[in-house]
N, C-alpha and C positions, 0 to 999 in steps of 0.2 A: 718804372716800377721799383719799389724798394727791394733790396736783396733779401730773399728769404733766409732765415737762420741756417737751414740745411744746405744752402748753396754758398754761404759766405766763404767757405774754404776753397771754392773754385775761383775766386777772384784774387788778383794780385794784391800785395800789401800796399802798392801805390795807386790803388783804384781812385782815390780822391783826386790825385794829380791828373790821372788819365781823364777822369770826368771833366775836370776844369779845362783841360786842353781841348776836349771835344766841344764843350760849350763855347769856348773862345772861337774855335774854328767856325762854329755855326752862327756867330754873331749874337749869341744868347737868344736864338729863335729856333722854333721847331723846323727841322730840315725837310719836313714833308709839307706842312701847311703854312709855315711862316709866322705863327703866333709867337709873341714875345714871352720870355720867361717872366713869371710873377705878375703877368697882366691879370686884371680882374674884369669880369663881365659874365656873359651868358652865351649859350649856344642857341641860335635861332632854329626855326622849324626845319631848316635844311642841314643843321649840324655845324654851321659856320659860327666861328667865335665873333662876338660883338663886344668890344671893350666898353666898360661902363665904370665911371668913377664919380666920387663926390655925391652931389645931390641927385644926379641922374641915376646913380647906382641905387640910392635909397628909393627913388621913384620906381625903378625897375623891379626892385624887391617887393615893393608894395603892390605892384601889378602882378605879382605871383611868379616872376621870373626867378629861376634858380641861379643865384650868383655863385660863380666858381673862381678859384685862383689857379692859374696855370703854373704848374711846376714841371719843368723839363726833366726828363729822365734819359738815360743812355741805353739805347737798344743795341743788341747784338743782331745784325742782319741775318746771320746764319744760326741764331738761337744757341750758340755755343759760348757760355760765359768764360771759357778759357781762351777764346780767340779774341785777343784785345788789340789786334792790328787796327789802327785808325780807319783804314778803308772798310772795316767790318762794323764800325760803330757810328751811330747817328744820335743826335740830340733830338728827342721827340716829346711832344706834349702827351698827356695821358691818353687822349682819344686816338692819336696816330699810333702810339705804342700798342694800345690794346688792339687796334685794327691790324697792325703788323703781326701781332702774336696770336690772333684769333684761332688759326688752325692748330697751333701748338696747344692752346688751352683746350680746344675740343678733343684733341688726341689724349691729353692728360686726363680729361674727364672720362673718356671712354675706358682708358686703362685703369683708372681708379675704381670704376664700377665693377671691374673684374676681380678686385682684391677681395679675399675672404672676409676681412674686417667689414667692408661695406655691406656684404650680404648679411652679416649679423645685425647691422643697424637697421635693416628694413623692417 
């Protein structure tokens, strides 16, 4: 996940170096599902990534498959962006990162609905 502007101050100045070290440790693959960084393809009906390139990718796109490019992000296992201990960090694809953060996203949504500004927008 990209770092949101309001959270940028929570990350250390050497975040790019930390990110590179985690990607190297992970062999440039998602540490949960194993998909390779920058691979292109689609997710099948079970959510598994299927790599597709060249003419096969063109055929897959013509068949209506949604072609995606995997970009690994660094997840904080404890959801604390200030805890940058390598044991707390994992290189994850978008799908695995979203799945890891799903409960936090739900909680944020519930909390945001309680804000006065949200009530005014209804």
